[in-house]
N, CA, C, O and CB atoms as a CASP TS submission, in Angstrom:
PFRMAT TS
TARGET T0000
AUTHOR 0000-0000-0000
METHOD Language model
MODEL 1
PARENT N/A
ATOM      1  N   MET     1      22.724   1.549  27.281  1.00  0.00           N
ATOM      2  CA  MET     1      21.288   1.604  26.995  1.00  0.00           C
ATOM      3  C   MET     1      20.722   0.182  27.014  1.00  0.00           C
ATOM      4  O   MET     1      21.264  -0.720  26.373  1.00  0.00           O
ATOM      5  CB  MET     1      21.015   2.294  25.613  1.00  0.00           C
ATOM      6  N   LYS     2      19.639  -0.005  27.748  1.00  0.00           N
ATOM      7  CA  LYS     2      19.103  -1.363  27.883  1.00  0.00           C
ATOM      8  C   LYS     2      18.215  -1.731  26.700  1.00  0.00           C
ATOM      9  O   LYS     2      17.605  -0.870  26.065  1.00  0.00           O
ATOM     10  CB  LYS     2      18.312  -1.497  29.187  1.00  0.00           C
ATOM     11  N   GLU     3      18.159  -3.020  26.423  1.00  0.00           N
ATOM     12  CA  GLU     3      17.269  -3.523  25.373  1.00  0.00           C
ATOM     13  C   GLU     3      15.817  -3.375  25.822  1.00  0.00           C
ATOM     14  O   GLU     3      15.487  -3.656  26.974  1.00  0.00           O
ATOM     15  CB  GLU     3      17.589  -5.010  25.037  1.00  0.00           C
ATOM     16  N   LEU     4      14.969  -2.939  24.925  1.00  0.00           N
ATOM     17  CA  LEU     4      13.550  -2.805  25.243  1.00  0.00           C
ATOM     18  C   LEU     4      12.817  -4.076  24.821  1.00  0.00           C
ATOM     19  O   LEU     4      13.088  -4.636  23.759  1.00  0.00           O
ATOM     20  CB  LEU     4      12.938  -1.558  24.543  1.00  0.00           C
ATOM     21  N   ASN     5      11.896  -4.518  25.654  1.00  0.00           N
ATOM     22  CA  ASN     5      11.091  -5.672  25.258  1.00  0.00           C
ATOM     23  C   ASN     5       9.898  -5.198  24.417  1.00  0.00           C
ATOM     24  O   ASN     5       9.677  -3.996  24.268  1.00  0.00           O
ATOM     25  CB  ASN     5      10.604  -6.464  26.512  1.00  0.00           C
ATOM     26  N   ASN     6       9.145  -6.139  23.878  1.00  0.00           N
ATOM     27  CA  ASN     6       8.034  -5.788  22.981  1.00  0.00           C
ATOM     28  C   ASN     6       7.008  -4.883  23.648  1.00  0.00           C
ATOM     29  O   ASN     6       6.508  -3.943  23.031  1.00  0.00           O
ATOM     30  CB  ASN     6       7.349  -7.046  22.487  1.00  0.00           C
ATOM     31  N   PHE     7       6.697  -5.167  24.898  1.00  0.00           N
ATOM     32  CA  PHE     7       5.682  -4.366  25.590  1.00  0.00           C
ATOM     33  C   PHE     7       6.132  -2.916  25.723  1.00  0.00           C
ATOM     34  O   PHE     7       5.334  -1.997  25.537  1.00  0.00           O
ATOM     35  CB  PHE     7       5.384  -4.954  26.978  1.00  0.00           C
ATOM     36  N   GLU     8       7.409  -2.708  26.044  1.00  0.00           N
ATOM     37  CA  GLU     8       7.937  -1.344  26.172  1.00  0.00           C
ATOM     38  C   GLU     8       7.946  -0.636  24.819  1.00  0.00           C
ATOM     39  O   GLU     8       7.621   0.549  24.738  1.00  0.00           O
ATOM     40  CB  GLU     8       9.361  -1.368  26.766  1.00  0.00           C
ATOM     41  N   LEU     9       8.312  -1.345  23.768  1.00  0.00           N
ATOM     42  CA  LEU     9       8.311  -0.745  22.430  1.00  0.00           C
ATOM     43  C   LEU     9       6.902  -0.343  22.011  1.00  0.00           C
ATOM     44  O   LEU     9       6.695   0.729  21.443  1.00  0.00           O
ATOM     45  CB  LEU     9       8.905  -1.720  21.404  1.00  0.00           C
ATOM     46  N   ILE    10       5.941  -1.209  22.296  1.00  0.00           N
ATOM     47  CA  ILE    10       4.550  -0.923  21.935  1.00  0.00           C
ATOM     48  C   ILE    10       4.057   0.305  22.691  1.00  0.00           C
ATOM     49  O   ILE    10       3.381   1.157  22.114  1.00  0.00           O
ATOM     50  CB  ILE    10       3.642  -2.140  22.235  1.00  0.00           C
ATOM     51  N   SER    11       4.389   0.405  23.983  1.00  0.00           N
ATOM     52  CA  SER    11       3.912   1.548  24.761  1.00  0.00           C
ATOM     53  C   SER    11       4.588   2.840  24.312  1.00  0.00           C
ATOM     54  O   SER    11       3.967   3.901  24.368  1.00  0.00           O
ATOM     55  CB  SER    11       4.161   1.317  26.256  1.00  0.00           C
ATOM     56  N   ILE    12       5.853   2.781  23.867  1.00  0.00           N
ATOM     57  CA  ILE    12       6.541   3.976  23.353  1.00  0.00           C
ATOM     58  C   ILE    12       5.875   4.442  22.059  1.00  0.00           C
ATOM     59  O   ILE    12       5.690   5.640  21.848  1.00  0.00           O
ATOM     60  CB  ILE    12       8.054   3.684  23.111  1.00  0.00           C
ATOM     61  N   ASN    13       5.516   3.494  21.196  1.00  0.00           N
ATOM     62  CA  ASN    13       4.942   3.834  19.895  1.00  0.00           C
ATOM     63  C   ASN    13       3.468   4.199  19.959  1.00  0.00           C
ATOM     64  O   ASN    13       2.854   4.447  18.921  1.00  0.00           O
ATOM     65  CB  ASN    13       5.123   2.693  18.951  1.00  0.00           C
ATOM     66  N   GLY    14       2.896   4.236  21.132  1.00  0.00           N
ATOM     67  CA  GLY    14       1.516   4.681  21.262  1.00  0.00           C
ATOM     68  C   GLY    14       0.494   3.574  21.097  1.00  0.00           C
ATOM     69  O   GLY    14      -0.637   3.835  20.687  1.00  0.00           O
ATOM     70  N   GLY    15       0.865   2.360  21.403  1.00  0.00           N
ATOM     71  CA  GLY    15      -0.092   1.265  21.325  1.00  0.00           C
ATOM     72  C   GLY    15       0.086   0.440  20.074  1.00  0.00           C
ATOM     73  O   GLY    15       0.711   0.865  19.102  1.00  0.00           O
ATOM     74  N   GLU    16      -0.473  -0.741  20.123  1.00  0.00           N
ATOM     75  CA  GLU    16      -0.368  -1.661  18.995  1.00  0.00           C
ATOM     76  C   GLU    16      -1.359  -1.243  17.910  1.00  0.00           C
ATOM     77  O   GLU    16      -2.462  -0.785  18.209  1.00  0.00           O
ATOM     78  CB  GLU    16      -0.630  -3.127  19.446  1.00  0.00           C
ATOM     79  N   VAL    17      -0.961  -1.404  16.662  1.00  0.00           N
ATOM     80  CA  VAL    17      -1.845  -1.062  15.548  1.00  0.00           C
ATOM     81  C   VAL    17      -2.907  -2.148  15.434  1.00  0.00           C
ATOM     82  O   VAL    17      -2.585  -3.335  15.397  1.00  0.00           O
ATOM     83  CB  VAL    17      -1.044  -0.911  14.205  1.00  0.00           C
ATOM     84  N   SER    18      -4.156  -1.748  15.378  1.00  0.00           N
ATOM     85  CA  SER    18      -5.251  -2.720  15.336  1.00  0.00           C
ATOM     86  C   SER    18      -5.285  -3.439  13.987  1.00  0.00           C
ATOM     87  O   SER    18      -4.745  -2.959  12.990  1.00  0.00           O
ATOM     88  CB  SER    18      -6.601  -2.024  15.602  1.00  0.00           C
ATOM     89  N   PHE    19      -5.929  -4.590  13.989  1.00  0.00           N
ATOM     90  CA  PHE    19      -6.047  -5.367  12.748  1.00  0.00           C
ATOM     91  C   PHE    19      -6.827  -4.581  11.700  1.00  0.00           C
ATOM     92  O   PHE    19      -6.491  -4.616  10.517  1.00  0.00           O
ATOM     93  CB  PHE    19      -6.735  -6.724  13.016  1.00  0.00           C
ATOM     94  N   ALA    20      -7.875  -3.867  12.139  1.00  0.00           N
ATOM     95  CA  ALA    20      -8.695  -3.104  11.190  1.00  0.00           C
ATOM     96  C   ALA    20      -7.866  -2.020  10.511  1.00  0.00           C
ATOM     97  O   ALA    20      -8.018  -1.774   9.315  1.00  0.00           O
ATOM     98  CB  ALA    20      -9.906  -2.474  11.904  1.00  0.00           C
ATOM     99  N   LYS    21      -6.992  -1.373  11.275  1.00  0.00           N
ATOM    100  CA  LYS    21      -6.159  -0.317  10.694  1.00  0.00           C
ATOM    101  C   LYS    21      -5.159  -0.915   9.706  1.00  0.00           C
ATOM    102  O   LYS    21      -4.931  -0.358   8.632  1.00  0.00           O
ATOM    103  CB  LYS    21      -5.416   0.465  11.803  1.00  0.00           C
ATOM    104  N   LYS    22      -4.557  -2.063  10.078  1.00  0.00           N
ATOM    105  CA  LYS    22      -3.629  -2.736   9.160  1.00  0.00           C
ATOM    106  C   LYS    22      -4.352  -3.150   7.882  1.00  0.00           C
ATOM    107  O   LYS    22      -3.831  -2.975   6.781  1.00  0.00           O
ATOM    108  CB  LYS    22      -2.991  -3.972   9.837  1.00  0.00           C
ATOM    109  N   ALA    23      -5.556  -3.701   8.037  1.00  0.00           N
ATOM    110  CA  ALA    23      -6.337  -4.123   6.870  1.00  0.00           C
ATOM    111  C   ALA    23      -6.699  -2.920   6.011  1.00  0.00           C
ATOM    112  O   ALA    23      -6.699  -3.009   4.783  1.00  0.00           O
ATOM    113  CB  ALA    23      -7.614  -4.869   7.308  1.00  0.00           C
ATOM    114  N   GLY    24      -7.006  -1.802   6.647  1.00  0.00           N
ATOM    115  CA  GLY    24      -7.327  -0.577   5.909  1.00  0.00           C
ATOM    116  C   GLY    24      -6.146  -0.080   5.101  1.00  0.00           C
ATOM    117  O   GLY    24      -6.291   0.302   3.939  1.00  0.00           O
ATOM    118  N   TYR    25      -4.958  -0.087   5.733  1.00  0.00           N
ATOM    119  CA  TYR    25      -3.753   0.331   5.007  1.00  0.00           C
ATOM    120  C   TYR    25      -3.494  -0.592   3.825  1.00  0.00           C
ATOM    121  O   TYR    25      -3.151  -0.134   2.735  1.00  0.00           O
ATOM    122  CB  TYR    25      -2.532   0.347   5.944  1.00  0.00           C
ATOM    123  N   PHE    26      -3.659  -1.900   4.046  1.00  0.00           N
ATOM    124  CA  PHE    26      -3.431  -2.867   2.977  1.00  0.00           C
ATOM    125  C   PHE    26      -4.416  -2.643   1.830  1.00  0.00           C
ATOM    126  O   PHE    26      -4.034  -2.658   0.660  1.00  0.00           O
ATOM    127  CB  PHE    26      -3.555  -4.304   3.515  1.00  0.00           C
ATOM    128  N   ALA    27      -5.693  -2.435   2.180  1.00  0.00           N
ATOM    129  CA  ALA    27      -6.718  -2.226   1.152  1.00  0.00           C
ATOM    130  C   ALA    27      -6.439  -0.949   0.368  1.00  0.00           C
ATOM    131  O   ALA    27      -6.573  -0.931  -0.855  1.00  0.00           O
ATOM    132  CB  ALA    27      -8.121  -2.163   1.788  1.00  0.00           C
ATOM    133  N   ALA    28      -6.053   0.112   1.059  1.00  0.00           N
ATOM    134  CA  ALA    28      -5.769   1.380   0.380  1.00  0.00           C
ATOM    135  C   ALA    28      -4.573   1.237  -0.558  1.00  0.00           C
ATOM    136  O   ALA    28      -4.593   1.746  -1.678  1.00  0.00           O
ATOM    137  CB  ALA    28      -5.504   2.496   1.410  1.00  0.00           C
ATOM    138  N   GLU    29      -3.540   0.546  -0.100  1.00  0.00           N
ATOM    139  CA  GLU    29      -2.369   0.347  -0.947  1.00  0.00           C
ATOM    140  C   GLU    29      -2.719  -0.525  -2.148  1.00  0.00           C
ATOM    141  O   GLU    29      -2.263  -0.263  -3.261  1.00  0.00           O
ATOM    142  CB  GLU    29      -1.224  -0.288  -0.142  1.00  0.00           C
ATOM    143  N   PHE    30      -3.528  -1.562  -1.926  1.00  0.00           N
ATOM    144  CA  PHE    30      -3.950  -2.442  -3.014  1.00  0.00           C
ATOM    145  C   PHE    30      -4.732  -1.663  -4.072  1.00  0.00           C
ATOM    146  O   PHE    30      -4.501  -1.832  -5.269  1.00  0.00           O
ATOM    147  CB  PHE    30      -4.803  -3.600  -2.467  1.00  0.00           C
ATOM    148  N   VAL    31      -5.663  -0.804  -3.627  1.00  0.00           N
ATOM    149  CA  VAL    31      -6.461   0.001  -4.560  1.00  0.00           C
ATOM    150  C   VAL    31      -5.557   0.958  -5.334  1.00  0.00           C
ATOM    151  O   VAL    31      -5.734   1.139  -6.538  1.00  0.00           O
ATOM    152  CB  VAL    31      -7.560   0.793  -3.804  1.00  0.00           C
ATOM    153  N   ALA    32      -4.591   1.571  -4.651  1.00  0.00           N
ATOM    154  CA  ALA    32      -3.690   2.516  -5.314  1.00  0.00           C
ATOM    155  C   ALA    32      -2.837   1.820  -6.369  1.00  0.00           C
ATOM    156  O   ALA    32      -2.672   2.335  -7.475  1.00  0.00           O
ATOM    157  CB  ALA    32      -2.789   3.206  -4.284  1.00  0.00           C
ATOM    158  N   VAL    33      -2.297   0.656  -6.032  1.00  0.00           N
ATOM    159  CA  VAL    33      -1.465  -0.082  -6.989  1.00  0.00           C
ATOM    160  C   VAL    33      -2.306  -0.564  -8.163  1.00  0.00           C
ATOM    161  O   VAL    33      -1.865  -0.500  -9.311  1.00  0.00           O
ATOM    162  CB  VAL    33      -0.773  -1.279  -6.303  1.00  0.00           C
ATOM    163  N   THR    34      -3.513  -1.045  -7.885  1.00  0.00           N
ATOM    164  CA  THR    34      -4.408  -1.494  -8.949  1.00  0.00           C
ATOM    165  C   THR    34      -4.759  -0.346  -9.887  1.00  0.00           C
ATOM    166  O   THR    34      -4.762  -0.516 -11.106  1.00  0.00           O
ATOM    167  CB  THR    34      -5.685  -2.099  -8.356  1.00  0.00           C
ATOM    168  N   ALA    35      -5.055   0.821  -9.324  1.00  0.00           N
ATOM    169  CA  ALA    35      -5.378   1.991 -10.147  1.00  0.00           C
ATOM    170  C   ALA    35      -4.187   2.386 -11.013  1.00  0.00           C
ATOM    171  O   ALA    35      -4.357   2.722 -12.185  1.00  0.00           O
ATOM    172  CB  ALA    35      -5.805   3.177  -9.259  1.00  0.00           C
ATOM    173  N   ALA    36      -2.990   2.348 -10.449  1.00  0.00           N
ATOM    174  CA  ALA    36      -1.792   2.687 -11.224  1.00  0.00           C
ATOM    175  C   ALA    36      -1.603   1.704 -12.373  1.00  0.00           C
ATOM    176  O   ALA    36      -1.241   2.109 -13.478  1.00  0.00           O
ATOM    177  CB  ALA    36      -0.543   2.694 -10.320  1.00  0.00           C
ATOM    178  N   CYS    37      -1.842   0.419 -12.128  1.00  0.00           N
ATOM    179  CA  CYS    37      -1.712  -0.592 -13.185  1.00  0.00           C
ATOM    180  C   CYS    37      -2.752  -0.388 -14.279  1.00  0.00           C
ATOM    181  O   CYS    37      -2.450  -0.547 -15.462  1.00  0.00           O
ATOM    182  CB  CYS    37      -1.847  -2.000 -12.597  1.00  0.00           C
ATOM    183  N   VAL    38      -3.968  -0.037 -13.891  1.00  0.00           N
ATOM    184  CA  VAL    38      -5.029   0.199 -14.878  1.00  0.00           C
ATOM    185  C   VAL    38      -4.669   1.389 -15.758  1.00  0.00           C
ATOM    186  O   VAL    38      -4.839   1.333 -16.976  1.00  0.00           O
ATOM    187  CB  VAL    38      -6.389   0.441 -14.178  1.00  0.00           C
ATOM    188  N   VAL    39      -4.174   2.465 -15.152  1.00  0.00           N
ATOM    189  CA  VAL    39      -3.773   3.648 -15.927  1.00  0.00           C
ATOM    190  C   VAL    39      -2.640   3.285 -16.876  1.00  0.00           C
ATOM    191  O   VAL    39      -2.649   3.694 -18.037  1.00  0.00           O
ATOM    192  CB  VAL    39      -3.340   4.805 -14.988  1.00  0.00           C
ATOM    193  N   TRP    40      -1.657   2.516 -16.389  1.00  0.00           N
ATOM    194  CA  TRP    40      -0.530   2.127 -17.227  1.00  0.00           C
ATOM    195  C   TRP    40      -0.995   1.266 -18.406  1.00  0.00           C
ATOM    196  O   TRP    40      -0.558   1.473 -19.538  1.00  0.00           O
ATOM    197  CB  TRP    40       0.515   1.370 -16.395  1.00  0.00           C
ATOM    198  N   LEU    41      -1.882   0.298 -18.140  1.00  0.00           N
ATOM    199  CA  LEU    41      -2.398  -0.555 -19.214  1.00  0.00           C
ATOM    200  C   LEU    41      -3.194   0.247 -20.237  1.00  0.00           C
ATOM    201  O   LEU    41      -3.080   0.014 -21.440  1.00  0.00           O
ATOM    202  CB  LEU    41      -3.270  -1.666 -18.633  1.00  0.00           C
ATOM    203  N   ALA    42      -4.002   1.192 -19.757  1.00  0.00           N
ATOM    204  CA  ALA    42      -4.777   2.027 -20.676  1.00  0.00           C
ATOM    205  C   ALA    42      -3.845   2.849 -21.559  1.00  0.00           C
ATOM    206  O   ALA    42      -4.093   2.996 -22.756  1.00  0.00           O
ATOM    207  CB  ALA    42      -5.731   2.955 -19.895  1.00  0.00           C
ATOM    208  N   ASP    43      -2.780   3.384 -20.978  1.00  0.00           N
ATOM    209  CA  ASP    43      -1.814   4.170 -21.742  1.00  0.00           C
ATOM    210  C   ASP    43      -1.129   3.303 -22.795  1.00  0.00           C
ATOM    211  O   ASP    43      -0.945   3.731 -23.934  1.00  0.00           O
ATOM    212  CB  ASP    43      -0.767   4.796 -20.804  1.00  0.00           C
ATOM    213  N   CYS    44      -0.754   2.084 -22.410  1.00  0.00           N
ATOM    214  CA  CYS    44      -0.128   1.163 -23.370  1.00  0.00           C
ATOM    215  C   CYS    44      -1.095   0.804 -24.491  1.00  0.00           C
ATOM    216  O   CYS    44      -0.701   0.724 -25.654  1.00  0.00           O
ATOM    217  CB  CYS    44       0.350  -0.116 -22.660  1.00  0.00           C
ATOM    218  N   THR    45      -2.357   0.587 -24.142  1.00  0.00           N
ATOM    219  CA  THR    45      -3.371   0.246 -25.143  1.00  0.00           C
ATOM    220  C   THR    45      -3.533   1.374 -26.153  1.00  0.00           C
ATOM    221  O   THR    45      -3.631   1.126 -27.355  1.00  0.00           O
ATOM    222  CB  THR    45      -4.719  -0.055 -24.466  1.00  0.00           C
ATOM    223  N   VAL    46      -3.560   2.608 -25.671  1.00  0.00           N
ATOM    224  CA  VAL    46      -3.672   3.762 -26.570  1.00  0.00           C
ATOM    225  C   VAL    46      -2.470   3.819 -27.504  1.00  0.00           C
ATOM    226  O   VAL    46      -2.626   4.074 -28.698  1.00  0.00           O
ATOM    227  CB  VAL    46      -3.786   5.076 -25.763  1.00  0.00           C
ATOM    228  N   ASP    47      -1.266   3.581 -26.968  1.00  0.00           N
ATOM    229  CA  ASP    47      -0.067   3.591 -27.808  1.00  0.00           C
ATOM    230  C   ASP    47      -0.133   2.507 -28.879  1.00  0.00           C
ATOM    231  O   ASP    47       0.233   2.751 -30.029  1.00  0.00           O
ATOM    232  CB  ASP    47       1.186   3.403 -26.949  1.00  0.00           C
ATOM    233  N   VAL    48      -0.594   1.317 -28.514  1.00  0.00           N
ATOM    234  CA  VAL    48      -0.693   0.217 -29.478  1.00  0.00           C
ATOM    235  C   VAL    48      -1.707   0.560 -30.563  1.00  0.00           C
ATOM    236  O   VAL    48      -1.452   0.332 -31.746  1.00  0.00           O
ATOM    237  CB  VAL    48      -1.089  -1.101 -28.769  1.00  0.00           C
ATOM    238  N   ILE    49      -2.855   1.106 -30.169  1.00  0.00           N
ATOM    239  CA  ILE    49      -3.887   1.466 -31.147  1.00  0.00           C
ATOM    240  C   ILE    49      -3.369   2.541 -32.099  1.00  0.00           C
ATOM    241  O   ILE    49      -3.609   2.476 -33.305  1.00  0.00           O
ATOM    242  CB  ILE    49      -5.168   1.957 -30.433  1.00  0.00           C
ATOM    243  N   LYS    50      -2.656   3.534 -31.556  1.00  0.00           N
ATOM    244  CA  LYS    50      -2.103   4.594 -32.413  1.00  0.00           C
ATOM    245  C   LYS    50      -1.069   4.025 -33.376  1.00  0.00           C
ATOM    246  O   LYS    50      -0.974   4.475 -34.518  1.00  0.00           O
ATOM    247  CB  LYS    50      -1.470   5.709 -31.558  1.00  0.00           C
ATOM    248  N   THR    51      -0.293   3.042 -32.929  1.00  0.00           N
ATOM    249  CA  THR    51       0.735   2.444 -33.777  1.00  0.00           C
ATOM    250  C   THR    51       0.103   1.633 -34.905  1.00  0.00           C
ATOM    251  O   THR    51       0.583   1.672 -36.038  1.00  0.00           O
ATOM    252  CB  THR    51       1.667   1.554 -32.943  1.00  0.00           C
ATOM    253  N   ILE    52      -0.970   0.900 -34.604  1.00  0.00           N
ATOM    254  CA  ILE    52      -1.603   0.039 -35.605  1.00  0.00           C
ATOM    255  C   ILE    52      -2.354   0.865 -36.641  1.00  0.00           C
ATOM    256  O   ILE    52      -2.247   0.606 -37.840  1.00  0.00           O
ATOM    257  CB  ILE    52      -2.558  -0.953 -34.931  1.00  0.00           C
ATOM    258  N   PHE    53      -3.118   1.867 -36.180  1.00  0.00           N
ATOM    259  CA  PHE    53      -3.971   2.602 -37.117  1.00  0.00           C
ATOM    260  C   PHE    53      -3.341   3.888 -37.569  1.00  0.00           C
ATOM    261  O   PHE    53      -3.935   4.621 -38.361  1.00  0.00           O
ATOM    262  CB  PHE    53      -5.304   2.892 -36.496  1.00  0.00           C
TER
END
């Protein structure tokens, strides 16, 4: 089996992923991780408040 060059790999995979699509994926992942951190912090805050009072 011969080694494929970058151009052949790109054409097999259906074209190169555009910068806008990469940026969109990054932004979506960033928002998801940020939301998860906010939920986790809120949960910890509730636990601390319940422990103190």
